[in-house]
C-alpha positions as CSV (number, residue, x, y, z in Angstrom):
1,M,-0.1,0.0,0.0
2,R,2.8,2.3,0.9
3,D,4.2,2.3,-2.6
4,L,1.2,3.5,-4.3
5,L,-0.1,6.4,-1.9
6,A,1.6,9.1,-3.7
7,D,-0.1,8.2,-7.0
8,L,-3.8,7.9,-5.2
9,L,-3.0,11.2,-3.4
10,R,-2.1,13.0,-6.7
11,W,-5.1,11.6,-8.5
12,W,-7.5,12.4,-5.5
13,S,-6.1,16.0,-5.3
14,A,-6.5,16.6,-8.9
15,G,-10.2,15.5,-8.6
16,E,-9.7,12.5,-10.9
17,P,-11.4,9.0,-9.5
18,S,-9.3,6.0,-9.3
19,G,-9.9,2.4,-8.2
20,L,-8.3,0.8,-5.0
21,A,-8.1,-3.0,-4.0
22,V,-6.4,-4.0,-0.8
23,V,-5.8,-7.6,0.3
24,T,-7.6,-7.8,3.6
25,A,-7.0,-11.7,4.3
26,T,-5.0,-14.5,2.9
27,W,-5.0,-18.4,3.5
28,S,-2.7,-21.4,2.5
29,S,-0.2,-20.3,0.0
30,A,-1.3,-16.9,-1.1
31,P,1.5,-15.1,-2.7
32,R,0.9,-11.4,-1.1
33,Q,0.0,-10.7,2.8
34,A,-2.9,-8.5,4.0
35,G,-2.0,-4.8,3.0
36,A,-1.0,-5.5,-0.5
37,A,-2.6,-3.3,-2.6
38,M,-3.3,-2.2,-6.4
39,A,-4.7,1.0,-7.8
40,V,-5.9,2.0,-11.2
41,G,-5.6,5.4,-12.1
42,P,-8.1,7.5,-14.3
43,D,-6.1,6.7,-17.4
44,G,-6.0,3.1,-16.8
45,S,-2.1,3.1,-15.4
46,V,-1.6,0.6,-12.8
47,V,0.4,0.6,-9.8
48,G,0.8,-1.9,-7.0
49,S,-0.1,-5.7,-7.0
50,V,-2.3,-8.0,-4.9
51,S,-1.1,-11.3,-6.1
52,G,2.2,-11.4,-7.5
53,G,0.5,-11.9,-11.1
54,C,-1.8,-14.7,-10.5
55,V,-5.1,-12.6,-10.7
56,E,-3.9,-9.3,-11.5
57,S,-6.0,-9.2,-14.6
58,A,-9.1,-9.8,-13.0
59,V,-8.5,-7.2,-10.1
60,Y,-7.5,-4.5,-12.7
61,E,-11.1,-4.8,-14.3
62,L,-13.0,-4.8,-10.9
63,C,-10.7,-1.6,-10.2
64,R,-11.4,-0.2,-13.3
65,E,-15.3,-0.8,-12.7
66,A,-15.1,0.2,-9.2
67,G,-18.1,1.9,-7.7
68,K,-19.6,1.1,-4.3
69,P,-17.1,-0.8,-2.0
70,R,-17.4,-4.4,-2.3
71,S,-15.5,-7.4,-1.1
72,A,-14.0,-10.1,-3.4
73,R,-12.5,-13.6,-2.9
74,F,-10.0,-15.3,-5.4
75,G,-9.2,-18.9,-4.7
76,V,-7.5,-21.9,-5.9
77,T,-10.6,-22.7,-8.4
78,D,-12.1,-20.6,-10.9
79,D,-15.6,-20.6,-9.4
80,L,-14.2,-19.4,-6.2
81,A,-12.7,-16.3,-7.9
82,L,-14.9,-14.5,-10.2
83,E,-13.7,-16.7,-13.0
84,A,-9.9,-16.2,-12.1
85,G,-8.3,-18.5,-9.7
86,L,-4.8,-18.4,-8.1
87,P,-2.9,-21.4,-9.9
88,C,-0.1,-21.2,-7.3
89,G,-2.4,-22.2,-4.6
90,G,-4.3,-20.1,-1.6
91,T,-6.9,-17.8,-1.2
92,I,-7.0,-14.0,-1.1
93,E,-9.8,-11.5,0.1
94,L,-9.9,-8.0,-1.2
95,M,-12.0,-4.8,-0.5
96,I,-12.3,-3.1,-3.5
97,G,-13.6,0.6,-4.2
98,R,-13.8,3.8,-6.0
99,V,-11.4,6.4,-4.6
100,D,-12.2,10.2,-4.6
101,R,-12.8,13.1,-2.4
102,T,-16.3,11.7,-1.7
103,T,-15.6,8.1,-1.1
104,F,-12.3,8.6,0.5
105,P,-12.2,11.9,2.4
106,D,-9.5,10.5,4.8
107,L,-6.9,9.3,2.3
108,P,-4.7,12.5,3.1
109,E,-4.8,11.4,6.8
110,L,-3.9,7.7,6.0
111,A,-0.7,9.2,3.7
112,A,0.4,11.4,6.4
113,A,0.2,8.6,9.1
114,V,2.2,6.1,6.6
115,R,4.9,8.7,5.8
116,A,5.1,9.6,9.7
117,G,5.6,5.7,10.5
118,R,2.4,6.2,12.6
119,A,0.1,2.8,12.8
120,V,-3.1,3.4,10.7
121,T,-6.1,1.4,10.0
122,L,-8.0,1.5,6.6
123,V,-11.9,0.7,6.8
124,M,-14.2,-0.1,4.1
125,G,-17.8,0.9,4.8
126,D,-20.9,1.2,2.6
127,D,-20.1,4.4,1.4
128,G,-16.4,4.2,0.8
129,F,-13.1,4.2,2.6
130,S,-12.0,5.7,5.8
131,V,-9.4,5.8,8.5
132,A,-10.5,4.5,12.0
133,A,-9.2,3.4,15.3
134,D,-12.1,0.9,16.0
135,A,-12.6,-1.5,13.1
136,V,-14.7,-3.9,15.0
137,G,-17.2,-5.6,12.7
138,R,-16.1,-3.9,9.4
139,T,-13.7,-5.0,6.8
140,A,-10.3,-3.4,7.5
141,V,-6.7,-3.7,7.2
142,S,-4.0,-2.3,9.5
143,F,-0.7,-0.8,8.6
144,P,1.8,-0.7,11.6
145,P,4.7,1.5,11.5
146,P,7.5,0.0,9.2
147,P,9.7,-2.6,11.2
148,R,13.1,-1.3,12.0
149,M,16.8,-2.1,11.3
150,L,19.5,-1.3,13.6
151,V,22.8,-1.5,11.9
152,F,25.8,-0.9,14.2
153,G,29.2,-0.2,12.8
154,A,29.8,2.3,10.0
155,T,31.6,-0.1,7.3
156,D,31.4,-1.1,3.8
157,H,29.2,-4.0,5.0
158,A,26.9,-1.9,7.1
159,A,26.3,0.2,3.9
160,A,25.3,-2.4,1.8
161,V,23.0,-3.9,4.6
162,A,21.6,-0.6,5.1
163,R,20.5,-0.7,1.4
164,M,19.2,-4.3,1.6
165,G,17.1,-3.2,4.7
166,H,15.8,0.0,3.1
167,F,14.6,-2.5,0.1
168,L,13.0,-4.7,2.3
169,G,10.9,-2.0,3.9
170,Y,12.6,-1.6,7.1
171,R,13.3,1.8,8.7
172,V,17.0,1.5,8.8
173,T,19.3,3.2,11.5
174,V,23.1,3.2,11.2
175,C,24.9,3.8,14.4
176,D,28.7,4.2,15.2
177,A,30.8,6.2,17.6
178,R,33.1,7.5,15.3
179,P,32.0,10.7,13.5
180,V,34.5,10.5,10.8
181,F,32.7,7.3,9.5
182,A,29.0,7.7,10.6
183,T,27.9,10.1,8.0
184,A,24.7,10.5,5.9
185,R,26.8,10.9,2.6
186,R,28.2,7.3,3.3
187,F,24.9,5.8,4.0
188,P,22.6,7.6,1.8
189,E,20.0,4.8,2.0
190,A,19.8,4.7,5.8
191,H,16.7,6.7,7.2
192,E,19.1,8.2,10.0
193,V,22.7,8.0,10.8
194,V,23.4,8.5,14.5
195,V,26.8,9.1,16.1
196,D,26.8,7.4,19.5
197,W,28.1,4.2,21.1
198,P,25.9,1.5,20.3
199,H,24.9,0.2,23.6
200,R,24.2,3.6,24.8
201,Y,21.9,4.3,21.8
202,L,20.2,0.9,21.8
203,A,19.5,1.5,25.5
204,A,17.9,4.8,24.9
205,E,15.5,3.4,22.1
206,A,14.6,0.4,24.2
207,G,13.6,2.9,27.1
208,A,11.6,4.6,24.7
209,G,9.6,1.6,23.7
210,R,11.1,1.5,20.2
211,I,12.6,-1.8,20.0
212,D,10.1,-4.7,19.3
213,G,9.5,-8.2,18.2
214,R,9.9,-6.9,14.6
215,T,13.3,-5.3,15.2
216,A,16.4,-6.4,13.3
217,I,19.7,-5.5,15.0
218,C,22.8,-6.2,12.8
219,V,26.2,-5.7,14.7
220,L,29.0,-5.5,12.4
221,T,32.0,-3.7,14.0
222,H,34.3,-6.6,14.6
223,D,35.5,-4.5,17.6
224,P,34.6,-6.1,21.2
225,R,34.5,-2.6,22.7
226,F,31.6,-1.6,20.6
227,D,30.2,-5.5,19.8
228,V,29.9,-6.8,23.5
229,P,28.1,-4.1,25.4
230,A,25.9,-3.6,22.4
231,L,24.9,-7.4,22.2
232,E,24.6,-7.9,26.0
233,L,21.7,-5.4,25.9
234,A,20.3,-6.8,22.5
235,L,20.1,-10.3,23.7
236,R,18.0,-9.2,26.5
237,L,15.6,-7.3,24.6
238,D,12.5,-8.4,22.7
239,A,14.0,-7.9,19.1
240,G,13.1,-10.1,16.4
241,Y,16.5,-10.8,15.2
242,V,20.3,-10.2,16.6
243,G,23.3,-11.1,14.5
244,A,27.1,-10.4,14.6
245,M,29.6,-10.3,12.1
246,G,33.0,-12.1,12.5
247,S,35.0,-15.0,11.9
248,R,34.6,-18.5,13.9
249,R,37.5,-17.3,16.3
250,T,35.7,-13.8,16.8
251,H,32.6,-15.7,17.5
252,D,34.3,-17.8,20.1
253,D,35.9,-14.8,21.8
254,R,32.6,-12.9,21.7
255,L,30.6,-15.8,23.4
256,A,33.3,-15.9,26.0
257,R,33.1,-12.4,26.9
258,L,29.3,-12.4,26.8
259,R,29.3,-15.3,29.3
260,E,31.6,-13.3,31.5
261,A,29.2,-10.4,31.3
262,G,26.5,-12.7,32.8
263,L,24.4,-13.8,29.7
264,T,22.7,-17.1,30.1
265,E,22.8,-19.9,27.4
266,P,19.0,-19.2,26.4
267,E,20.0,-15.7,25.7
268,L,23.1,-16.6,23.8
269,A,21.0,-18.9,21.6
270,R,19.2,-16.0,20.4
271,L,22.4,-14.9,18.6
272,S,23.0,-15.3,14.7
273,S,26.8,-15.5,14.8
274,P,28.4,-15.8,12.3
275,I,25.7,-13.5,10.8
276,G,24.0,-14.6,7.7
277,L,23.2,-17.6,5.8
278,D,25.8,-19.8,4.0
279,L,25.7,-18.4,0.6
280,G,29.5,-18.3,-0.3
281,A,29.2,-14.5,0.0
282,R,32.4,-12.7,-0.4
283,S,31.6,-8.9,-1.2
284,P,29.8,-6.6,1.2
285,E,26.7,-6.8,-1.3
286,E,26.8,-10.5,-1.5
287,T,27.2,-10.5,2.3
288,A,24.1,-8.3,2.8
289,V,22.0,-10.5,0.8
290,S,23.2,-13.3,3.3
291,I,22.1,-11.5,6.2
292,A,18.9,-10.4,4.6
293,A,17.9,-14.0,3.8
294,E,18.7,-15.1,7.1
295,I,16.2,-12.3,8.5
296,V,13.4,-13.3,6.0
297,A,14.0,-16.8,6.9
298,L,13.5,-16.2,10.5
299,R,10.6,-13.7,9.7
300,H,8.6,-16.3,8.0
301,G,9.9,-19.8,9.5
302,G,12.0,-20.6,6.5
303,T,14.7,-23.1,6.7
304,G,17.1,-21.6,4.0
305,D,17.2,-24.9,2.0
306,R,16.8,-24.9,-1.9
307,L,13.2,-25.1,-2.7
308,S,14.2,-27.3,-5.5
309,R,15.0,-30.2,-2.7
310,R,12.0,-29.5,-0.6
311,D,8.4,-30.9,-0.9
312,G,5.4,-29.4,0.1
313,P,3.9,-25.9,0.0
314,V,6.3,-22.9,-1.3
315,H,4.9,-20.4,1.0
316,R,4.6,-21.3,4.6
317,K,1.5,-20.7,6.7
318,I,1.4,-17.0,8.1
319,A,0.6,-18.6,11.8
320,E,4.1,-19.9,11.4
321,A,5.6,-16.8,10.9
322,S,7.5,-14.8,13.6
323,D,6.6,-11.3,14.9
324,L,9.0,-9.7,12.1
325,S,5.8,-9.1,10.1
326,G,4.2,-6.4,8.2
327,A,0.5,-5.4,7.5
328,V,-1.9,-7.2,9.8
329,E,-5.4,-8.1,8.7
330,H,-8.6,-7.4,11.0
C-alpha cells in the first residue's frame, strides 16, 4: 500500500477518481500478505500488486469498474474467484472501491500517517473508505509502522546491509561512535545515521519503547569494545533478530566475553553469529544478501534450504511466521 499512496493522493488532489483493491486476508499459499494493494488511475495506468501476477488482470478490471465498495475472494479454483483463480494455490480476500474526495475523504490522513510511521487502519464501509481506530465488525486492514533495522558499525558491509534493509521495507538506522565514519553521505539509503556508542543508543531506544519483536539488530563492527556491550543488551531485549559479524574465532571470543558479562545460554542461543546464511558470500553486497536471507527466513519460519530440494508448499502459513511481520489484517 505504501508504494502507491503518492499516485492515489495525486489523482485524489486533482479530482480524478481511481480504483483501489487492498488484500484484507489470505489463506494457505497466497503469494501476497494482507495490506498488499493495487490502484488503477483515471488513465488506466496501474500501480501496485495484490497477487504477484496470478489474478492481476481480474482485479484490474474490478478496479476499473469500481463503484460502491465491495469484497471479493480469489481462490484455487475458478468458480471461487470471479472466473479467475490462483494457480499457485491459496486464497485471498480483497476490499475494492472507488477513490475520490467523496468516497475516501480520509486519504490525506492515511498518507500522512504512513509517511510519519504511525500505525493506521483502513476501513471499508457502505459508502467508501475511511481511517478509523475502531474497526470491529467492518472490513479493514491495519498498517503498522515499518519494522526497524538497527545497523551498528559504519563499515562498507553496513552500507550494503542498510541498502538491503531499505529495499525490504525496514526503517534503517546506522549507528557508530566514530563521527568521521558515521555520516549521511556514506549511508544515503539509511533513514538516519546516529553518532553514538551502540549500547548507549540501543538502551535509549529500548527505554523509549522503540524496540519490538519486528526489530532486526545487526552488529557489524568486529570490535569487542563496541560489539559486546551492544550484544549484552540486545540479547536481553524483545528484538526479533540479533546478528553479529565475525569469524569463528571472533565468535568464540565474543561468546566467552558475553558469558563473563552474565548472559545465560538461552539468551546466547538467540544470537545469529556468524551472521547470515551460508551463500558463499564474499563482497559486502553478497554478504548483505546473506544477512537479509537469514532475517527473511526467521521472519517467515523458513529453513534456508533450496526449494528445488524440498516438498510441500512454497509459502509457509502466516501463523508459522515470527513477529517480524508487516501489515496485519483485522
